[in-house]
The first five atom37 places (N, CA, C, CB, O) and aatype in JSON, in Angstrom:
{
  "aatype": [20, 20, 20, 20, 20, 20, 20, 20, 20, 20, 20, 20, 20, 20, 20, 20, 20, 20, 20, 20, 20, 20, 20, 20, 20, 20, 20, 20, 20, 20, 20, 20, 20, 20, 20, 20, 20, 20, 20, 20, 20, 20, 20, 20, 20, 20, 20, 20, 20, 20, 20, 20, 20, 20, 20, 20, 20, 20, 20, 20, 20, 20, 20, 20, 20, 20, 20, 20, 20, 20],
  "atom_mask": [
    [1, 1, 1, 1, 1],
    [1, 1, 1, 1, 1],
    [1, 1, 1, 1, 1],
    [1, 1, 1, 1, 1],
    [1, 1, 1, 1, 1],
    [1, 1, 1, 1, 1],
    [1, 1, 1, 1, 1],
    [1, 1, 1, 1, 1],
    [1, 1, 1, 1, 1],
    [1, 1, 1, 1, 1],
    [1, 1, 1, 1, 1],
    [1, 1, 1, 1, 1],
    [1, 1, 1, 1, 1],
    [1, 1, 1, 1, 1],
    [1, 1, 1, 1, 1],
    [1, 1, 1, 1, 1],
    [1, 1, 1, 1, 1],
    [1, 1, 1, 1, 1],
    [1, 1, 1, 1, 1],
    [1, 1, 1, 1, 1],
    [1, 1, 1, 1, 1],
    [1, 1, 1, 1, 1],
    [1, 1, 1, 1, 1],
    [1, 1, 1, 1, 1],
    [1, 1, 1, 1, 1],
    [1, 1, 1, 1, 1],
    [1, 1, 1, 1, 1],
    [1, 1, 1, 1, 1],
    [1, 1, 1, 1, 1],
    [1, 1, 1, 1, 1],
    [1, 1, 1, 1, 1],
    [1, 1, 1, 1, 1],
    [1, 1, 1, 1, 1],
    [1, 1, 1, 1, 1],
    [1, 1, 1, 1, 1],
    [1, 1, 1, 1, 1],
    [1, 1, 1, 1, 1],
    [1, 1, 1, 1, 1],
    [1, 1, 1, 1, 1],
    [1, 1, 1, 1, 1],
    [1, 1, 1, 1, 1],
    [1, 1, 1, 1, 1],
    [1, 1, 1, 1, 1],
    [1, 1, 1, 1, 1],
    [1, 1, 1, 1, 1],
    [1, 1, 1, 1, 1],
    [1, 1, 1, 1, 1],
    [1, 1, 1, 1, 1],
    [1, 1, 1, 1, 1],
    [1, 1, 1, 1, 1],
    [1, 1, 1, 1, 1],
    [1, 1, 1, 1, 1],
    [1, 1, 1, 1, 1],
    [1, 1, 1, 1, 1],
    [1, 1, 1, 1, 1],
    [1, 1, 1, 1, 1],
    [1, 1, 1, 1, 1],
    [1, 1, 1, 1, 1],
    [1, 1, 1, 1, 1],
    [1, 1, 1, 1, 1],
    [1, 1, 1, 1, 1],
    [1, 1, 1, 1, 1],
    [1, 1, 1, 1, 1],
    [1, 1, 1, 1, 1],
    [1, 1, 1, 1, 1],
    [1, 1, 1, 1, 1],
    [1, 1, 1, 1, 1],
    [1, 1, 1, 1, 1],
    [1, 1, 1, 1, 1],
    [1, 1, 1, 1, 1]
  ],
  "atom_positions": [
    [[106.94, 98.12, 97.23], [107.5, 98.92, 98.42], [107.62, 98.4, 99.78], [106.77, 100.01, 98.58], [108.21, 97.63, 99.02]],
    [[107.66, 98.1, 100.73], [107.14, 98.02, 102.08], [106.98, 99.42, 102.24], [108.04, 97.29, 103.2], [107.73, 100.39, 102.08]],
    [[105.45, 99.19, 102.7], [104.57, 100.44, 102.97], [105.17, 100.51, 104.78], [102.44, 100.07, 102.62], [105.35, 101.72, 104.61]],
    [[105.51, 100.34, 105.9], [106.39, 100.76, 106.75], [107.24, 101.78, 105.83], [107.17, 99.56, 107.42], [107.22, 102.97, 106.14]],
    [[107.84, 101.43, 104.92], [109.17, 102.43, 104.4], [108.22, 103.93, 104.25], [110.08, 101.79, 102.47], [108.74, 105.01, 103.98]],
    [[107.48, 103.83, 104.36], [106.31, 105.3, 104.09], [106.64, 105.83, 105.18], [104.46, 105.14, 103.99], [107.26, 106.9, 105.13]],
    [[106.37, 105.35, 106.26], [106.1, 106.08, 107.52], [107.09, 106.39, 108.19], [105.36, 105.49, 108.35], [106.81, 107.01, 109.22]],
    [[108.32, 106.18, 107.97], [110.06, 106.03, 108.5], [110.55, 107.22, 108.36], [111.15, 105.01, 107.65], [110.41, 107.87, 107.33]],
    [[111.17, 107.62, 109.37], [111.94, 108.98, 109.64], [112.61, 109.06, 109.81], [111.89, 109.68, 110.18], [112.87, 108.35, 110.78]],
    [[113.78, 109.86, 109.34], [115.55, 109.83, 109.71], [116.03, 110.29, 110.26], [116.42, 110.04, 109.15], [115.52, 111.38, 110.52]],
    [[116.79, 110.13, 110.67], [117.64, 111.74, 111.49], [117.78, 112.2, 110.6], [119.11, 111.91, 112.36], [117.35, 111.87, 109.49]],
    [[118.66, 113.35, 111.02], [119.38, 114.64, 110.78], [120.97, 113.18, 110.31], [119.49, 116.19, 112.7], [121.58, 113.3, 109.24]],
    [[121.13, 112.66, 110.75], [122.34, 112.38, 111.11], [122.31, 110.84, 109.16], [122.4, 111.69, 113.47], [122.74, 110.54, 108.06]],
    [[121.73, 110.68, 109.88], [121.56, 109.31, 108.82], [121.4, 110.34, 107.34], [119.74, 108.01, 109.24], [122.4, 110.71, 106.73]],
    [[120.15, 110.67, 106.97], [120.09, 111.87, 105.88], [121.92, 112.39, 105.39], [119.07, 113.47, 106.81], [122.56, 112.5, 104.35]],
    [[122.18, 112.6, 106.96], [123.5, 113.02, 106.09], [124.35, 112.16, 105.59], [124.36, 113.77, 106.74], [125.16, 112.4, 104.7]],
    [[124.22, 111.32, 106.04], [124.99, 109.91, 105.82], [124.48, 109.78, 104.24], [124.43, 108.4, 107.03], [125.11, 110.42, 103.39]],
    [[123.34, 108.98, 103.84], [123.13, 108.99, 102.63], [123.15, 110.13, 101.22], [122.21, 108.58, 102.86], [123.33, 109.93, 100.02]],
    [[122.83, 111.71, 102.22], [123.62, 112.5, 100.68], [125.17, 112.12, 101.08], [123.39, 114.73, 100.47], [125.35, 111.01, 100.59]],
    [[126.0, 112.41, 101.55], [127.42, 112.24, 101.41], [127.6, 110.86, 99.97], [128.1, 111.72, 103.24], [128.2, 110.99, 98.9]],
    [[126.77, 109.55, 100.56], [126.96, 108.67, 99.97], [126.21, 109.15, 98.48], [126.55, 107.51, 100.76], [126.93, 108.85, 97.53]],
    [[125.18, 109.69, 98.16], [124.74, 109.97, 97.23], [125.89, 110.68, 95.94], [123.7, 110.7, 97.77], [126.07, 110.43, 94.75]],
    [[126.49, 111.65, 96.93], [127.87, 112.54, 96.26], [128.6, 111.5, 96.02], [128.8, 113.7, 97.24], [129.26, 111.81, 95.03]],
    [[128.93, 110.21, 96.39], [129.91, 109.38, 95.66], [131.14, 109.11, 96.08], [130.12, 109.83, 94.59], [132.14, 108.52, 95.67]],
    [[130.6, 109.94, 97.43], [131.42, 109.8, 98.52], [131.58, 108.53, 99.24], [131.04, 110.65, 99.34], [130.66, 107.84, 99.68]],
    [[132.99, 108.24, 99.33], [133.54, 106.48, 99.42], [132.3, 106.2, 101.24], [136.37, 106.28, 99.85], [131.8, 107.22, 101.71]],
    [[132.06, 105.01, 101.84], [131.88, 104.61, 102.69], [133.58, 104.84, 103.98], [131.29, 103.29, 102.1], [133.87, 105.62, 104.89]],
    [[134.0, 104.09, 103.56], [135.47, 104.84, 103.85], [136.02, 106.52, 104.46], [136.03, 104.79, 102.47], [136.46, 107.18, 105.4]],
    [[135.68, 106.52, 103.45], [135.57, 108.52, 103.71], [134.62, 108.92, 104.43], [135.26, 109.55, 102.39], [135.03, 109.81, 105.17]],
    [[133.16, 108.64, 104.63], [131.78, 109.41, 105.26], [132.53, 108.36, 106.71], [129.56, 108.98, 104.32], [131.55, 108.04, 107.38]],
    [[133.35, 107.98, 107.12], [133.17, 107.49, 107.81], [134.77, 108.38, 108.99], [132.9, 105.98, 107.19], [134.64, 108.84, 110.13]],
    [[136.04, 108.32, 108.17], [136.97, 109.33, 108.13], [136.4, 110.79, 108.76], [137.42, 109.44, 106.64], [136.75, 111.35, 109.8]],
    [[135.2, 111.3, 107.53], [134.74, 112.83, 108.52], [133.96, 112.54, 109.73], [133.65, 113.99, 107.65], [133.88, 113.22, 110.75]],
    [[133.2, 111.03, 109.38], [132.39, 111.02, 111.29], [132.64, 110.43, 112.65], [131.14, 110.43, 111.37], [131.99, 110.15, 113.65]],
    [[134.39, 110.33, 112.02], [135.42, 110.15, 112.61], [135.45, 108.27, 113.17], [135.39, 111.4, 113.76], [135.71, 107.86, 114.31]],
    [[135.29, 107.86, 112.57], [134.96, 105.97, 113.32], [135.0, 106.19, 112.05], [133.45, 104.99, 114.42], [135.09, 107.13, 111.26]],
    [[134.85, 104.24, 112.1], [135.52, 103.28, 110.93], [134.4, 103.05, 110.26], [136.28, 101.84, 111.36], [133.26, 103.1, 110.71]],
    [[135.03, 102.57, 108.27], [134.52, 101.71, 107.61], [133.16, 100.68, 108.25], [135.69, 101.06, 107.27], [132.3, 100.44, 107.4]],
    [[133.02, 100.32, 109.07], [132.5, 98.66, 108.78], [131.47, 99.2, 109.81], [133.66, 96.94, 109.2], [130.4, 98.59, 109.79]],
    [[131.6, 100.45, 110.93], [130.42, 101.28, 111.9], [129.48, 101.93, 110.38], [131.36, 102.98, 113.28], [128.34, 101.47, 110.23]],
    [[129.79, 102.53, 109.76], [129.1, 103.64, 108.64], [127.89, 102.42, 107.87], [130.65, 104.45, 107.16], [126.67, 102.35, 107.72]],
    [[129.51, 101.35, 107.42], [128.78, 100.03, 107.33], [126.84, 99.48, 108.03], [129.97, 99.18, 108.14], [125.67, 99.48, 107.66]],
    [[127.42, 99.21, 108.82], [126.51, 99.26, 110.21], [125.88, 100.12, 110.59], [127.01, 99.14, 111.23], [125.08, 99.4, 111.17]],
    [[125.51, 101.13, 110.78], [124.16, 102.59, 110.3], [123.6, 102.34, 109.04], [124.84, 104.39, 110.02], [122.37, 102.43, 109.04]],
    [[124.25, 101.97, 107.67], [123.92, 101.42, 106.41], [122.89, 100.86, 106.91], [124.86, 100.55, 105.64], [121.77, 101.37, 106.98]],
    [[123.25, 99.61, 107.35], [122.09, 98.51, 107.39], [120.84, 98.86, 108.4], [122.75, 97.04, 107.91], [119.77, 98.3, 108.16]],
    [[120.91, 99.56, 109.27], [120.39, 99.83, 110.49], [119.1, 100.89, 109.72], [121.67, 100.56, 111.71], [117.98, 101.14, 110.15]],
    [[119.81, 101.4, 108.37], [118.64, 102.21, 107.82], [118.46, 101.31, 106.51], [118.99, 104.0, 107.53], [117.25, 101.2, 106.32]],
    [[118.83, 100.96, 105.99], [117.98, 99.63, 104.74], [116.83, 99.37, 105.71], [119.06, 97.7, 104.27], [115.72, 99.77, 105.35]],
    [[116.99, 98.6, 107.21], [116.16, 97.55, 107.4], [115.03, 98.03, 108.32], [116.92, 96.38, 107.93], [114.26, 97.33, 108.98]],
    [[115.1, 99.89, 108.19], [114.11, 101.06, 109.04], [113.34, 100.98, 107.38], [115.06, 103.1, 109.84], [112.38, 100.21, 107.41]],
    [[113.55, 101.57, 106.11], [113.27, 101.8, 105.28], [112.44, 100.75, 104.14], [114.22, 102.3, 105.14], [111.57, 100.88, 103.28]],
    [[113.4, 99.53, 104.77], [112.37, 98.69, 104.49], [113.53, 98.08, 102.82], [110.44, 99.74, 104.3], [112.84, 97.55, 101.94]],
    [[114.93, 98.16, 102.54], [114.98, 98.38, 100.7], [116.49, 97.39, 101.57], [115.12, 100.68, 99.41], [116.8, 97.36, 102.76]],
    [[117.11, 96.75, 100.44], [118.27, 95.93, 100.72], [119.8, 95.91, 100.81], [118.14, 95.29, 100.12], [120.56, 95.03, 101.22]],
    [[120.2, 97.99, 99.96], [121.11, 98.08, 99.4], [121.73, 99.35, 100.19], [120.83, 98.07, 98.02], [121.09, 99.37, 101.24]],
    [[122.08, 99.75, 100.2], [122.54, 101.04, 100.73], [121.89, 102.48, 98.79], [125.06, 100.66, 101.21], [121.33, 103.56, 98.62]],
    [[122.35, 101.67, 98.15], [121.78, 102.79, 96.22], [120.5, 102.99, 96.74], [121.59, 101.72, 94.07], [119.99, 104.1, 96.89]],
    [[119.95, 101.87, 97.03], [118.25, 102.0, 97.27], [118.13, 102.63, 97.71], [117.41, 101.31, 97.78], [117.6, 103.58, 97.13]],
    [[118.53, 102.84, 99.46], [118.6, 103.67, 100.43], [118.58, 104.94, 99.85], [119.66, 103.45, 101.23], [117.51, 105.53, 99.94]],
    [[119.8, 105.72, 99.06], [119.36, 106.97, 98.73], [119.05, 106.87, 97.42], [120.25, 108.01, 99.01], [119.59, 107.89, 97.0]],
    [[118.71, 106.52, 96.77], [116.98, 106.43, 95.59], [116.05, 106.7, 96.8], [116.38, 104.38, 94.59], [115.72, 107.83, 97.16]],
    [[115.75, 105.77, 97.28], [114.44, 106.34, 98.33], [114.65, 107.7, 99.15], [114.14, 105.18, 99.59], [113.65, 108.1, 99.74]],
    [[115.4, 108.18, 99.22], [115.69, 109.7, 100.13], [115.9, 110.97, 99.05], [117.37, 109.59, 101.19], [115.79, 112.2, 98.95]],
    [[116.24, 109.83, 98.35], [116.4, 111.26, 96.59], [115.13, 111.64, 96.55], [116.81, 110.55, 94.52], [114.68, 112.78, 96.49]],
    [[114.31, 110.11, 96.63], [112.46, 110.38, 95.9], [111.72, 110.97, 96.76], [111.43, 108.97, 95.54], [111.11, 111.99, 96.42]],
    [[111.61, 110.4, 98.19], [111.13, 111.97, 98.74], [112.4, 113.39, 98.95], [110.43, 111.63, 100.5], [112.64, 114.1, 99.93]],
    [[112.84, 113.36, 97.91], [113.64, 115.13, 98.4], [113.75, 115.63, 99.61], [112.92, 116.39, 97.91], [113.35, 116.74, 99.95]],
    [[114.63, 114.34, 100.69], [114.83, 114.22, 101.72], [116.93, 114.86, 101.55], [114.19, 112.53, 102.17], [117.62, 115.52, 102.33]],
    [[117.22, 114.31, 100.33], [118.7, 114.82, 100.4], [118.6, 115.39, 98.57], [120.16, 113.23, 100.9], [119.58, 115.92, 98.03]]
  ]
}
């Protein structure tokens, strides 16, 4: 795992997005809840993944869960 990922702090909105995914909510449904498109949610997820040094949204959810952030 990237050393950088240990020092990264995610916003409340980022963590809320990851928590929704952890509960099994689809990206498109998250988008509707946030009043944005699924494409926007995917873009936000890509940014989160890049900041914490993981490749997929599933890894991002696992990263947050291991740190008890969600």
